[in-house]
N, C-alpha and C positions, 0 to 999 in steps of 0.2 A: 333509083335516082338518089343522088346525094348532092349536098351543097357544102363546100368547104369555105370557112370564114376565119380570117385571122384578125384578132384584136391586139394591136401592138403595145398598148399602154392603157392605164386606167383613165387618164385625161390627156388629151392632146396638149403638149407643152410640159408634161411631167418628165419627158425623156424616156428613152429605152435603149438597150444595147443594140448597136448596129449588127452585131453578130446574131442576135435573136431574129432580127428581120431577115437576114440572109438565110438562116436555117428555115424560117417559115416559108420563104419563097420556094424552097425545094419541095415543100408539101403541096405546091400548086393550088393555092387558094383561089376560089372563084371571085372573092371580093375581100378587100381590106377595109374594115369598118372600125371607126374609133369614135367614142363619145368624147366630147370636148367641154362638157359643162356640168354644173351642179348648183343647187340652191344651198348646199352646205355652208359655203362661205358667207351667206347672208345676203341682204337686199342691196348692199352698196353697189355691187357690180352691175346689176340691172339698172338701178337708179341713175348711176353716173355714166353708164354706157361704156365701160372699160373692161378688159379681160382681167382674170385673176392670175394669169401666168404672164411671163414677160414676152415681149416681141421676139427677143433673141431665141428663147426656147421654142416658141411657135415656129420661127423660121428654121431652126435646126431640125425639129421633128418633121415638119412639112417637106423640107428638102429631101430627107431620106425616103419618106413615103411617096412623094411625087416621082422620084427617080425609080423606085420599085414599081410603081403603077405604070409609068411610061415604058420602061424597058421590058416588062413582063406582060403588058397589055391587060392589067387587072384594074377594075374600077376601084376608086377610093371614095368612101362615103364618110362624111364628118357630121356628127349630130351635135346640136346645141353649141354651135360655133361660138368661140370667144368666151365661153364660160356661162353666159346668161341667155344667149341666143336672140337678142334683139337686133334690130337692123345695124346699129353701130358695130356690134360684135361680128355679125356676118360680113359686113363690108370690110372690117379690119382684117379678118381671115382671108377674104377674097383678095385684098390688096397685097398681102404677103404671098399668096399663091401666084399672083400675076408677076410679082418681082422674081420669084423663083423660075417661073416658066420663061420669062424674058432672059434671065441670066443663063439658063441652060439651053436656050434656043428651042424649047419644046412648044408644041401646039397642043391645045386641049379643048375639049368640049365640056363646059361646066354647067351643071344644073344647080341653080340657086333657089333655095326654098325659104321664104320669109314667113314668120309666124306672128308678126306684130299686129296688134288689135287697134283699130281706129276707135278713138274715144267716143265720138258721136254715134258711130254705129253700135257700140256696146251700150250706150245709154238707151238707144232705141230698142235693142234686144232685151234690155233689162225689164221693159214693160211687157214683153211678149213671151219670154222663155222662162222655163223652170230654172232656178238657180239656188244654190245654198252654200254656206261656208263649209270649208273642208276641215274635217276633224271635229271630234266631240267637244274639245275645249278651245276651239278657235276664238281668240279674244277679239277678232276683227268684227264679228257680228255679221249683219246683213250687208250684201253688196249694194252700195248706194251710188247715186249720181255724184255726190260730193267726193266719195272715194275715187271714183273714176277720173274726175276732173283734176284732183290733186296729184294723181300719179304722173311721174315723169315719163315712165314707159310701161306698157302692158304687153305681155306676150301670152299666146295660147300654147299650151304644151301639146303639140300635135301628136297624132297617133302614127300608125305604120303606113297608112294609105298615101300620104303625101310623098313619102320616100319611094313607095312603089311607083307613083306617078312620075317622079323624077327619074327613076331607073328606066322607065319605058322610053325616055328620051335618048337612051343609049349614051350616057355621058361617060367621060373619063373620070370626072370628079364631081361629087355632090357636096355642096356646102349648105347645110340646113340650119335654120334657126332653132328655136326651142322645140324639142321633141321628147317623147318618153325615151328613157335610156335604151330600151330594147329596139327602138325603131330601125336604126341603121343595120342591125343584125338580123332582124326578122323579115325585112322587106323582100329580099331576094327569094328566100324560101316561100313566102306567101305568093309571090308572082309565079313560082314554079308549082303552086298548088300542094306544097308539102304541109304537114300537119301544123296548124296554127299554134296550138298549145306547146308543142315541142319546140317550135321556132322561137316563141316568146321566152320559154324556159331557158333555152340555149342562150338567147340574148341576155337574159338576166345574169347568167354565169359569166359571159364574156365581157360584159360592159365595164368591169373594173380590171380587165386584163389579168395579170398574174396574181392579183390579190386572192383569186380562187385557187391558188396553188400553195405548196409548201416547199421552202419558206415563201411566204406571201410577199408580193411587191407590187406597188402601184406604178412602177417604172419598168415593166417588162410585159411580155405578151402571152396570149393563150390562143391555141387553135381549137376550133370547133367543127365537127363534121356531123351534119344532119342526114340521117338515112330513114328508110321506112321503119316507123315504130320505135326509133331510138336516136339519141345523139351521143357523140363521144367528144370528150374534151381532154386536152393535154397541153402542157407548156412545151415549147420547142427548146428552150434553154435546158441543157442537160443537168444544170445544178438545181433544178426544181422538178417537182412532180405533183400531179393531181392525186388527191386521195378522196375517199368517200366523204370524210369529214370536211375537207377543205371545200369541196364542190357543194355539198349539201348545205353547209352553214352559210355560204355566200348566196345560195339560191333562196334562203329563208329570211334574210334580213331586210331592213328598211321597208316594212309594211305592217299595217295594223293586223292583218290576217296573214300568218306565215305561209299559208297554202294557196293564196290567190295573188297572182301578178296581173294587175289591171292595166289595160290599155283602153282607149276610147273604143267602145263597141263590144267589149267582152273581156274575159280573163282566162289565163292559164290556170288550170286546177292541178296543184301539186300534191294533193292529199294522198294520191295513190302512186306517186312517183317512187321508183326504186333506183338505187345507186349501187354500182358494182365496179370494183377495181378490175381492170383488164390487163394489168401488167405494164411494165415500163413507164409507170407514172400516168397511165391513161385511166379514165373513168367513163363508164357507159351508163346512161340514164334512160329509163323507160317508164311508161305508165302515165305520163302527163296527159291531162285532159284539156278540153277547151269548152268554154261556155259562152254562147252569144247572149248579149243583153238586149232586151227590147228597146230600152231607151239609151241613147248615146250621149255621153257627157265629155266635155273637155275641160281641163284645169286651166284657170287663168291666174297669172302671176303679175302683180303690179307693185311698184315701189314708189314711195314719196319721200321728199326731203324732210328730215326731222330737225336739222340745224347743223351747227358746227360742234365738233367734239374736241375737248381737251381732256387729257388724262394725266394723272400723277401716280407714279409707281413708288411704293414705299415698303419698308420692312419694319417689323416690330419684334423685339425679343424679351420685353418686360412681361413676366408672367401675370402681374396684376393687370396690366393693360389688356393682355390677351383674354383674361377671364371676364373683363368688363367691356370688351371691344364694342359691342352694339350700343350699349348705353353711352359710351364716350363719343362714338362717331355721331350718334343722334344729337348729343349735346353740342358738338361742334357745328353740325349742319343747322341746328336751331339758332345758334348764335349768328351764323352767317346770314340766314334769312331775315333775322331781325335788323341787320345792318344794311343789307343790299337787296333792293326790290327789283322785280322784273320777271320775265318769263324764261325759266330755265328748269332743267331737271338734273338732279344729282343722284348718281348710283354709286354704291360702294361694294366692292367685291373682296371678300376675305379669302385669299388663297392659302390653303392649309386648314381651313375651317368651313367646308361645305360650299365653296365657290363654284365647284364643278357640278355637283348633283343637287345642291340645295337641300330641301326637306326630304329628298329621296336617299340621302347619304346613309348607308347602313352602319357607318362607324364614325359618328359625329364627335370625334375627340380631337381638339386642336393640338398641334405639336408644340415644340419649345420655341418656335419662331413662326411668324405669320407674315404673309405677303398681302399688302393692301393696294388695291387699285381704286382710285377716286376718279370717277368719270362724270363729266359735266357736258350737257348738250343744250344748246340754245341757238335760236335763229340769229341772234346777235353774236357775232364771233368775238367781239371784244368783251361782251358780258360773260361769255363762256370762259374766257381766259381769266377774267377777274374773279369769278366764282371759284374756279379751280384753285387759284392761288390763295383765295381767302380760306377755303376749307382746309387746304394743306397747312397754311401757317397757323390757323386756329387749332387744328388737331396736333400740330407739332409742339405747341407750347401749352396745351390744355392742362390745367391742374385738376386733381381730384383727391379725395381723402385717402391717405395712405401712400401717396406718391412719394418716392424717395428722390429721384433725379429731378433736376430743374433745367438740364441742358437740352432737352428735347426728347420727344416720344418716338419720333420716326427716324429711320435710316433711309436716306434718299440716294439712290445709286446714280442719278443723272443730274447734270447741270447743263442747261436749265432743267429744273425739276418739273415744270408744267409743260407738257408736250402736246403740240397740236396734232391731232389725229385725222384732220380733214373733215369733209362733209359726212354727216351721219344720215343714213336712210333707214326707213322702216317699211315693213311689208304693209301695203295698203289694200292689196287684193290677194286673196289666197282662197279662191272659190271655184266651184264647178258650175258650168252653164251648159244647158242642153245644146247639142250640136245636131243639125238636121242633115248635114252633108259632110262626109269625111274630109272633103277638101275645102270646106267653108271658111276656115280661118287661116288658110295658107295661100300664098301667092308664089308661083313658080315662074322663073324665067331662065332661058338657056343662052349661054354666051359661048362664042367661039373666040378663044384667046390664043 
């Protein structure tokens, strides 16, 4: 028994070569599966209910995939639709799919999987279920009723079983809300009673498409074939190839334990996995285990409004300023706070001096020039704008002992210099909660379109 799965791209809406999809169809995949979301872009997209890719790119990718699915009678499964997987994201994706079907004159059976969590239900579960913050250094602390009520949207990161349930409806297309990355890839093999660990491991390799190939790309695809005791992966694009290094390194990233890929109910054990190049850019993987967990947990994600954000982008080339940067910025902020009162937060990022890695930076030596981003967040939009301008103007003309120039300390590349960056959201919920039923936090409906 084997299952052939094609992952056309790392994220739906990132794009992919039409030629790669055509080559993949010659491999006769049993399912086309694509992850459409991530928390990497931060909480804004969940909080605001908007995708982090454009409608035009979603339309482009979906048109090609729906044509392939319809003409070749291959189911199409989409996970974490719209980027964050809440109801507005799922419904946006569904609306685009309906437009395409209508334009093409196609009919389709669509299984829709929602993963939104009702606030009142969650407050009640809070009193009954085990729950804890995710991560050793999670600054969010305990999950509280206040955090739940303040969240604009809350989703549960569903496991594999809701996608299995959707596949049992024999749909042409599945549009799922927030799910673990591997869910849309592992579901069909799990239905066919293939090895759970290998299916999850394969899903982990496929979920970012050709990023697991050389040269890597998030805008191209990978084929995966799961057989008894092994799986094989390879890009269909002849300009790429899978290698032991490219496959293994992708399988080991984005987790606290590099050898455990968790899903609700268990985990794939990669500690004994072996990787072998099989020629022509193919890699075969064996030895992955599976461990069932007695207690089942699902991850909850929630976002709440922090306020409005203004940013100022500036550059500095004065070596004296660079050497005293933190002292001078603190002095400017202190001066602003003395003049202007209210509720706001000021953040300053020194690009060229540890802005990316902070205290973890192994080479903390600033260069000959420095990029500075001044960020102000306040629930009062006008106040955020006022503070951003005040910090910018104060720092621009700030004097200090040894200063040579009086014309200005900052180089400002934009006019206006104080840029509105929209609403700012923060994670309010990043916790695990006990799940008693694999379908408990999902709602599935089937449409004939």
